[in-house]
N, C-alpha and C positions, 0 to 999 in steps of 0.2 A: 063122176064122183071119184075120188081115188080110193082103191081097195085097200082094206086094213092090213097091217103088217102082219105075215105069218111067223109064229116062233123058228126063231133061226135063220130068217131071211135078214141079209145084210140091211143095215141101217140105212134109210135113204138122205142122201145130202140134202141141205136145206137149199132151196133153189135161190139164186141170187138176184134179188129184184132190182131193176135198173133204178137209180135216184132220180128226182125229178130236177129239173135244170136248176133250181133256185138252191137246192142242198149240195150240189156239186161244188168239190174243192179242186182248184186247177193244180195239176202236178207240179210240183218244184215251189209250191207255197212253202214248205217249210224253211228253204233257204231264204226266202225274203224276211221271213218272221225272224231269223236268227239273226240275218245282218241288221234289219232294221231294228229289233230290239236291242241288240249289243250297243248299236249306236246311241238308242234313246237312254240305255244306261249309262253310257260313258258321259252324254250330256248331262243328265242329271246328276251324277257324281261330280263333275266339274262346276254345275252351279251350285250345288249344295256345298262344296269345299269354298266357292268364292263368296257366298253370299252368308255362309252360316247360319242358312234358314233351315230350323229343324223342322218344319212343316213339312219339307221335302223328304224326309226320313222313311215314311211309309211308302211313297213311291218308288224310292231309292231299294228297300227292301224287298217289295213285291217282284220289281223288276229282275232284280238279280237272282231271287230266290225261284222264280216260276219260268225263267226265262229258256234254260235248257231242258227242264224236265217237261216243259209244254212243246218245245220244237219236237224232242225226241217221239213224244206221243201223236204229234202230227204226221211226222216221217213215217212210223208204223201205220197209222191210219192210210197215208197215201200209198204206201207200198203194199200191205198187206191185210186192210181191213175195212175197206170200202163198203164190203156187203153188209156189215155189222151195223153201220148207222152212226150219224153225229151223236145223237142224242145218247146212245149208249156208251159211246166213248167218253162224253162229257160227264154221265153220271159215274162211270168207273173212276174218272179223275177227281171229280170234285167231292162227291159224295162218299165214294171208297177211301180217298185220302183224307177227308176229315174224320170219317168213323175210325180209319186205322190209327191215326196219332191220338184221339182221344181214348181208344181202347188201350192203347199201348201205355199212355200216359197213366191210366186207372191202375190196371195191372202192374206195372212196374212200380208204382207207388206204394201199393200194398204188398206185393209180393217179393220185391227183391231187396238185398241189402248189401252194403259193401263187402267185397270178398273176392278172393281169386277167380271164382266161378262166375262172378255177377255178369260177365258178358254172355257167357252160354245162356244164361235166362233170358237176358235182353233178346237175343237171337231168336229164341224158342218163343218170345212172346210176341215180338214185332212182325215174324212171318206168319204166325197164327192169326193174329188180328186182321192182316193184309187178307189174309186168304177167305176169313169170317166176313169181311167188308165186300167183297168180290162176290161171295155166294149171296149176299143180302142184295147187292144192286141185279143180280141175275135172277132173284126168285120169281121175277114176272116175265121172263124170258127163258122157258123150259127148252125152247127148241134149239138155243144157242148151245152148241158144244163143239168137240173137237181139239185137237192139239193146236191148230193155228189160231182158233178163238181165243183160246186159252192163253196162248203166248202175247196176243196182240192186247187183251183185256188185262191180263196180269200184269203187264209191262206198264198198262196205263194207271191202274191202282196203285203200283210202286212208285211211279214218277209222282203220281198226285201225293202220296205220302212224303216223298221227298222234298217236294216243293214247300208243303207246310211246315216240315221239320226244318227245313233251311231257314224257312221264314224266322221262324222261333229261334235259331242258332245265331242269326245276324243281329236280332233284336239285342240278345243278350250281349252277344259282342259289341253293340253301339252303346248301351247304357253301363256306366262304371260310377263308382262312388265319385269320382272327378270330374263327371260331367260326360260328356258324348264323344266317344273316341271313334271318328269317322274312319280312321286309316284301318283300325281292327274290323269296322264293320265290312270294308271293301276288301281287305284280306279273307274273310271267311266267307264271303260271298265268290268270289272268284275260286277259291279251292274247293268249296262243294259245289261248285258249278262244274269245273273239271271233273269230279269225281263222281258226279251224279249218273252219268250212263254206265258205270261198272257196280253201282251197288244196289239200291231197293228195286229199281226198275228191273234189273237182271234177274235178281233174287226171284221175285215174285212172278215173273215171266215164266221162269222155269216151274215153278211150282203150280201157277195156275195152268200152265199148257198140259201137265200132266193131269191135273185135276180134272179139268174139262175133257179130257181124252177119255175119261171113265164115267162121264156122265151118262145117266142113262136117258132113253127116249122120252120117259113123262117128268124130267127136270131133276129128278133127284140124284144125289150123287153116291159112287160107290167107293168108299175108302179101301181100295186094294193095296196090296203092298207095296207096288209102284209109287203110290201116291204118298203114302206115308214116309216112304225112305226118300222121296223128293223133299218133303217139306223137311225132315231131319237133315239132309245134306245143304239145303239152302242155310236152314239154321245154322249149321257149322260154319258155313263160310261167312254168315252174317256175323258170328262169334268170332272168327279169327280175324275178320276185317276191324271189327271195333277193338279187339284186344291186341292189335299189332304193336301199339306203341308199348305196350308192359312186355310182350314177347320180345321186341328189340331191344329193352332195358336187359332182361333176362340173358338173352344172346351175347349182348356186349360184356356183362359181367361174368359169364362161362369164358369166352374167348379170352378176356384181358385178366382171367385170374383173380377177380374182385369179389369179396363177399358181398351177397345182397340179401338183406332181410326180407321176408315174404311181403310185409306191409309195404315197402318200397317197391316191391314188383308189381305189387295191386295198383299203386298210386302212379306208375309208369315214372320213376323218380332214379336219379342217381347223384347223390352227394358230390358236389366238387368235381365233376366229370373232367377228363383230360382232353385235349386236342385229338388224339386218336380214338378215344372213346365217343367223342361227338360225332367223328367221320363214320366210325362204325355204326354208332345208331342211326345216321341218315342213310347209310347202305341197308341196313338188315329193316327198318321201319318201311322205306320206299319199296325195297325188292320185295318184301313181303306182300305188300297191297299189290302189286304187280302180277305176283305169282297166283292170288286169290282170285284177281280180274279175270287172267287168262284160263284158270280153272273153271270160273263162271262161262267165259265164252265158248269155252270149248264143249261144255255140257249144253248150253243153250244151241250151239252149231249142231252136235250130235242130233238133238232133238228135232231139229228142221228137214236133216236128211231122211228121217223116218216118214215122214208126212208128203206125199206128192201134192197134195193141195199148195204148199207154201210156195212153191216155184211156180204155182198156177193160179196165184191172185189176180184180181180185176186190176 
């Protein structure tokens, strides 16, 4: 029988239990899922375009929205989270993702109104509900703690959120007053798929990692200053990401000496832009997204370097 932990004694690490043969996932499965899923998505798009069969739209939307998030979660599980278990990963992705989008939808509907600061509110709300969803999924797993577990499970909740959110955006892009716009649907899915690794999954990995690194042995959470600062930091990255369109418009107006009404800034709109303004807008908007992504990646990388278990995962 193990002796009780004495005050001041270092917290014991959770022993990694070997998975039964039926629960093992072969290494490299994420690559096969990526290429296989991409092939199925392309095939579905071609058949939908050729036959005009609208009953294929849910298949197209789900494949395109879930492919990249699910592949990244599978990669994280293979590389760094095998000891966490498949059931916990699935719970964070599905339950955490659904609760996140539902909570964000309700809070944004009642609390936010169009303004210059709206995206700050979006960042604060969405990053908060994702952390709350993670805490809910983990309430029956008090022994799950540590930076590595937080990074993996936080990313899983974030990618689940991104998958369900992307499905909604794809549906909105497809349904127009003139009927089904397949081209808009495909463009939306390609764009959000390419950007998915640098958004919700990355931000919640950071905040989740810091949150679980301060989790107590009894499963309760300690909201120390680093936890609150991590939440505020990822919310700021989120706000910058969402508002980059408007920021690019403001920068273009400043560089070209064009007067800009604050309402136009909030809408991300320049009336009758010149060719030079269009090129500057593309440069500032894409460059801004790259900068925000690099900041998030550097932050996550700095966290992994502090945790020796990150390089010694099963």
